N, C-alpha and C positions, 0 to 999 in steps of 0.2 A: 504493500500500500504506500502511496505517496503521502508522506507525513505533511499535515497541514501546519504551517508555521503558527506558533502560539498566538501571535497578535491577530491572526485571521480566523482563529477557531470560534465556533459558536458555543459559548459557555453558558448563555442564559437566553431564554426566549424573550423576544420583544413583543409583548402583547400591548398594542396601541389601544388604550382604553379611555382616551380623551380626544375631543375634537374642538376646534376653535370656532366659536360663534360670538359675535358682538363683543370681542375683546376678552372673552372668558374661555379658559380651557375647561370645558364641561365634561363631567364623568359619563362614560358610556357604559350602560349596564344591560344593553339589549343583545341581540344575536350578533355573533362574530363570524368572520371568515378566516380559516387558517391560511397562512402564507407559507408556501413550500418553495425551496430551491431545487432545481433539477440537478444540482451538484450534490454528489454523495459525500457524506462524512464518515462512511464506514467501509470496510473491506468488501462486503457484499453490497452491490449497488442498491440504493434506495434513496428516494427524495429526502431532503433534509428539512425538517420543520424549523422555520425561523421565528414564527410568532403568529399574531393574528391582528386583524383590523376590524373595526365596526362594520356591520352590515346594515346600512341605513336605508331609509325609505322616504316616503312623501312627507312625513311630519318633519324630519330633519331638513329636508330640502326646502320646505316652506319656512322653516326657522331661519335658514341661511338667507333666503330671499328677503325676509322681513328685516333682518339685521343690515343687509347691504342697502336695502331701500331706505331705511331710516338713516343710515350713514350718509347717503346722498341727499336725502330730504329735499327732493326737487331742486337740487343745486345749491341748497342753503346749508348743507351740513358742514361740519368742521373740516373734514378732509378735502372736499372739492373747493372750499373757499380759502383754504390755508395758503399762506405765502409760499412761493416756490422754494425759497430758502429754508423754510421750516419743513417742507416735505422732504427736501434733500437731507436735512439733519436726521429725520426718521429713517431714511434709507441707509445713511451712513452708520447709524446705530445698529441697524439690522445686519449689515454686511460684516461689521466688526465682530458681532456675536456669531455669525455664521462661520467665520473662519476658525473658531474654536472647535467646530464639530467635524473638521476635515477627516480625521482618521476613522471616525464612526461612519460617516457617510460613504467614504471610499470602500470600507469593508462591506457595507450593505449593497453598494453598487456591484461588487464582485459576486456576492452570493445571490442577489435577487435577479440579476439579468446576465450574469456570466461575463461581464466586461473585464478585460485584463487589468491588472494592477496599474500599469502605466497609463492606460486609457481612462481608468476610473479617476486616477489622480489628475489627469489632464482635464477631464470633464469638470471636476470640482474647481480647479484653479482657473479654468477658462470662464466658469460662471462667475467667480468672484471678480475677475478682470472685467467681465461684461457689465457687472453692476457699477463698478467704478467708472467705466467708460460711458455708461448711460448717464451717470451723474454729471460727468464733464460735459457731455453733449447737451444736457438740459440747461446747464449754466450758460453755455454758448447761445442756445436758443432763447433763453430769457434775456440775455444781454442784447441780442439783436432786436428784441421786441420792446425794450425799455425806453421808448421815445414816442413823441407825438409827431405825426406827419400832417402836413397841410396840403390839401388838394381841392381846388375850386372852392375856396372859402370854407372848407370843412376841416376842423382839427380831429384827428382820430388816433387812438392808441389800439393797435391790433396785437392780440396775443392768442395763445392757444388755450382752450379750456377743456375740461373733461366732458365726456359724453354720457356717463351714467354707469349703471351696474354692468360688470363684465363677468361672464361665465368662462372660466379658463380650464381647458382640458389639454393636457400634454401627452406626449407619446412615451411608450415604454422603453424605446431604444436609447433615448437621451432624457431620462425622467427628471434630471436636474437642469441641464443646460438648455434644452429646447423648451422645456416648460417655463423656465425663468425668462427666456427670450420673449415670452408672451406676458407673463405675470409682472415682471419688474417694470417695463415701460407702462403697462396698463395702470399699475398702482401709483407710480411716481407722478403720473399726469393728473392725479386727483380722482381716479375712478375707483369706487369700492369694488372689490373682487371676491367672487365665489370660486374657489379652487377645489377641483376633485382630482386627486392623483391618478396616474395611469394604472392599468390592470397589473403591470409588473413594475417593480421599482417604487413601491408605495411606502414601505417601512422606512426608506431612507429619508423621507420627509419628517419622520418623528423627531429626530434630534433638532429640527429647526422650528418646531412648534412654539417653544418658549420664546425664541428670538422674534418670531412674528408677533406673538402676543404682547410683548413689552416694548416693541419698537413703533407700533402704529396705533392710531386712535381706534376706539371700539367700532367694529363694523367695517373698517377699511379693508380688512382681509379676513375671510371666513373659509375654513377648510373642512370639507366633509368627505366621507368615505362611502364606498359601495359601488354597485354596478350602475352603468350609465342609465339603463332603462328605469332603475329604481330611484335614482337621485337626480340625474341631469334632466330627464324628461319632465318631471313636475316643475323643476326650476324654469325650464323653457315655457311650459304651459301657463305659468303665472303671468306671462306677458311683461314682466318687469325687468327682463334682461335687455340691455341696450346694445351690447357687443357680445358676439359669440367668437371666442378666440380658441382655435382648436388646431392641433397638429396631429394628424392621424388619417383615418379612412374617409373617403368621400361619402360612402353610404351612411356612416354615422353622422357626418356633417349635414347631409340632406335630411335625414330623419329628424335631427334636432331642429333644423330650420323650419320644417313642416309643422312642428308642434307649437311654434310661436304664433300667437293670435294676430300679431301685427308685423308680418314679415317685412313690410316696406320700411319699418322703423329700425330694423335690426341691421347693425353693421357687422360685416363678416371679415374676420382675419383668419385665414385658413392656410395651413401647409398640408398638402395632400399627397397622393401617390405620384410616382414618377417611374418612367422606364428609360432611364438615361442611357443612350448608346455611346459607344466609342467607335470612331471611324479611323482605321489604320490604313494610310495611303501607301502606295508602293515604295516611296522613298523615305518612309519613316525609319528612324533609329530604332531598331527592333529591341535592343537592350533596354532603352528608355521606355518604349511603348509597353513592353511586357512587364517591367517593374511597376509602371503606373497603373496598368490594367489589373494587375493582381491586387495592388493596394485599393484601387477603385472598386473592384468587384467583390473583394473578400475581407476587407477591414471590418471588424466586428461581425464576421461571418456573413457579410452582405446585408446586414440588418440596418440599412441606412436608406433614407429616401433619396439621398444623393448618390447612392451606389451605382456603379456601372452594371446595368442589368442585361445588356446585350452587346456583343462586340462584332462589328463589321470589319472584316479583313479583306484587302484586295486579293483576288484569286492568285495573283502572281507570287505572293509571298505567304500565302495561307499555310502551306505545308511546313515551312520553316518556323513561322510564328507558332503554329499549333504544337509542334514538337517541343520547342523551348518553353512555351507557356505551360504545357502540361507537366513538364519536368519540374518547373519552378513551383507549381501548385503542390505537387506531391512532396516537395521538400519542406512545405510549411509545417511548423511545429504545432501539434495539438496538445492541450493539457488544461489543467484548472487555472483560473485567472491569476493566481499568485505565483505560478511557476515561471522561472526566469526564461526569457526568450520565447514565450508562448505567443502564437499568432491566432490560432483557431481555438475556440473555447466552447463549452457546453451551451446549448440553445436554451433560452429561458422558457419557451413555450413547449410544453410536453408533447403536443401534437405536431410540431413543426417538422421533425424528421420524417414522419409518415407523409406529410404534405409534399415535402421535397422529393421523396421517393415516388409519389404519384406523378410529379412532373417528369422525373427521369424515365419512368416506365412508359409514359405517354410518348415522350420523345423517341425512345427506342423503337416503339411500335411504328412510329411514323418516319423512320429512316435514319435517325441519329445514332451515333456511337458514343460511348464514354471513352475519351482518348487519354485519360490519365489512369494509371494503374490503381491508385487508391480510391478513385471516384466512386461514391455511393456506399463505401464501407460505413457501417452503422454501429453505434453503441447505444445504450438505453437513453442517453441524453444528447446525442449528436449524430450528424451524418457528415462524412468527409466530402468536401466539395467535388462535385462531378463536373468535368469540362465536357460539354456536349457539342458534337460536330458531325455532320453539317445540320444546322437547324433550319427549318422552313416554317412557313406561315400556317401549316396544318397543326402545329404543335402548341399545346397550352403554354409552354414556357416562352414562346414568342409573344404571346398576348398578355399573360398575367405578370403582375409585379411579384416576383418570387420572394423577395425580402428574406433571403436565406442563401445558404451555400450551394448554389448551382450556377454555372457560367455557360450560357449559350453563345455559340460562335457561328456567324454566317459569313459567306463570301459575297463579294460584288465584283462585277467587271466594269460597270459604269457608275460614276459617283451619283448619278441621278437616282439610282436604286435606293440607297439609304435615305436620300433626301425625300423621295416619295413616301417611304415608310414612315419617316418622322412626321411628314405633313398629314398622313392618314391616322397617326397615333392619337389617342385621347389625351396624351400627356405632352408637356412642353416645358420641362424645367431646365435641364442642362445637357451638354454634349461634350465629349472629349475628342479632340481632333489631333491626330498624330501625322506629321509630315514636315517637309522642309521647303519645298519649292514654292516660292511666294506667288508665282503666276498661277499655281493651282490653288493655293491656300486663300489668296485674296478674294476671289469670287465666292469661294466656299463660305468664308466668314460672313460675307455680305448677305448670303442666303440664310445661314444658320442663325444669325442674330434675330431673324424674323420668324424662326421656328421655335426657338428656346430663349431663355432669359440670361444664360451664361454660356459662353463658348470657352472651354478650357484648352488652351493650345499646348500640346505635348505634356499634359498633366491630367490627373484624375479629377473627376467631379468632386466638389466639396462645398460646404456652406461658408466657411470662413475665408478671410478675416471678417469679423462681425461688422466692420464699417462698410462692407460692400452690400448692395441690395440683395436680398434673398427672396425670390418670388418664382412664379411660373406661369405659363400660359395654359389655356384650356382647363383640363381637370386637375392640374397640378397645384394650383394655389389661387387664393383670393387675397389681395392686399400684398404689401411689401414689408418685409422685416429686415432691418439692419439697425444698428444703434440709432442712426439718424432717422430712418424711415419709421421705425416702430413708435417713436415718440409722436409722430404725426398721425400714424394710423390709429392710435388710441386717444386722439384729441380732435378738436375742431377749431377752426379759426373763428374768433369772436372778438368784437371790438366795441369801444365807446366812441361816439362821434358827437360833435357839437359845432354849431356855426361859429365862425371866427369873428367874435365881437367882444367888446369890453366886458359885458355882463358875464358871458360864459367863460371867458378867459380868466376872470377873477376867481370864479368858482373852481376851475381846473387847477389854477395855481394854489389855491387854498387846500385842495385835495392833496396835491403833491407835497406841500409844505407840512401838512398835518400827519401824513402817513396813515390816515384813518382807513384808507382803502387798500386791500391787498392786490387789487387789480390795477388801479391807477397809481403807479409808482415808477420811478426811474432808477430804482436801486440796482446796482451791479453786484453780482455774486462772484467773488474771487475764488 
C-alpha cells in the first residue's frame, strides 16, 4: 500500500452541521448527506468517508432568499449603499482570514475531487491572488468614476451600482477558484449573494464559513447546502433573484432560468460547456504541439471546460504525431494526489469511468482504435486515458463534451474541414492553433476569432491570466468574466444628473463637502 503522508491523512470526519444565513452560523439538525472520496485509504479498495453536509430543502432556500432580500432592501440596505472603500475593507478582512485555512482547504481539494497537491495549492493561491487583484481593479474603477462630467449643460456623476440578489453556483472541477470568480466580484459590487457549493468539493468551503460570517454584514453572503432541485429551484421560483451566476451545465442553467417568474429581469452570467479543438498544421513543431496537446487534453484528467476535447491533425503528419503523442500519454504518471510527480489522479465522480468506457466502446464500434497501449485500463476509481484514432462524426465522442480522460484525434486534408466543424458546433469558447507559416496562420486567425473567443497560438487552451476576458460564443457562455469584466457584469451603470446652474451646483458642492452621500463623492482609494 502507498502510505498516505501524515499531514494528508483523514483522522476525523468533517460533519458540516452549520450553515450561514443572515450573518449567523445556524445549527443544522435535519437530514444529512454523506460525503465520500473515490480515493481509498485502505489496502483493499473502498471509498473513503470524509464527513457529511446538510440536506436542505425549500424552507432553507426561502430562508436564504429572505435574508438576501432584506440585505438588499430594495437598494436601501447597508451592503448595497456602503462606500466602496468600506466594502473593500470587508473583502480584505475576509481574504486575510482565508489565507489561514490554506492547508485544510488544499487537503480537502485533494480528497474531494482528486486534484494533485501542486494543482490544489495553485488553485488556492490563485484564488487569493484573484481576490487581491479584484480589489485593485475596483479601486481603479472607483477612481475613474470619482468626478463630475458636464455635457450640454448637465452635470453628472456616473458610477456602477449593484443589481440585487445573486444566486451563485460553481463547478466541481474548480470548486474554489471558479466559484470565487463569480462570488467575489458579485459580492464586492454590493450584491447580496446566495451561494450553494458544487456537488463535489463542498466540504472545502467549511473552513471558510467563519471568515465569511465575521467579514461581511448580515445577509450579504448566505451559504446553503443540498441538491440543486431541492434548494436552487425554490430560490429561483421566488422571483427575487436578480442575477443567476453559474459555471456548469447548460441544461441546469436553462432549467433554473425557466423557473424564474420574470425571466426578462434576470441577468445571466454563465460559463458552460465547450468542445475546444486543437488544429495541428503540417509545419507545426511536433514536440511543442504534443506537449501542449497533452497538457491541454489531460491536465486534471481532462476535467476542465477549457480542455482540448478534440485534436485535428493534418493527414501528412498524423502518423508521426499519433505515434509520439500516444507514447507520451502512456508515460504519464498515475497515482493519488499527494504522490510526487503524479499527473493523472482518481476521478471524483464514481460513474465517470463507466461513462468514458461507453465513449470508447462506441468509438471502437464505429471504426476507431485505441492507439496507446495503456488506453482504457481501469481501476475502481479511474480509467487510463484512451487516445482514439481515427475519429469520425458517427461517434459520440465527436459530439459530446467528454470532460474526462479520453482524447479523440481526427485528420484533415483541407483547413476548411475543421473550420466547418467548428462553425457547425454548438460551442465556441477557444481553439489551439499549432503552426509557423504566417501566410497560413494569418487568414486562419482572422476566421477563428469569429468562431471562438480565444485563439491560443502554439499553446493549450486555458482560462488565465485572470485579467484576460473569459467568455464564449453560442452555448459556451453568457457574459464575460475577467477581473475587469466581472466587476461590470455584476453591476450596472447608474448616475446622478442635474442642470448646471447656481442653485444645483451649490447643493452638489455641499454634498461633496459634507461626505453625507456614499455615492456623491470624489474620494480616491489608494
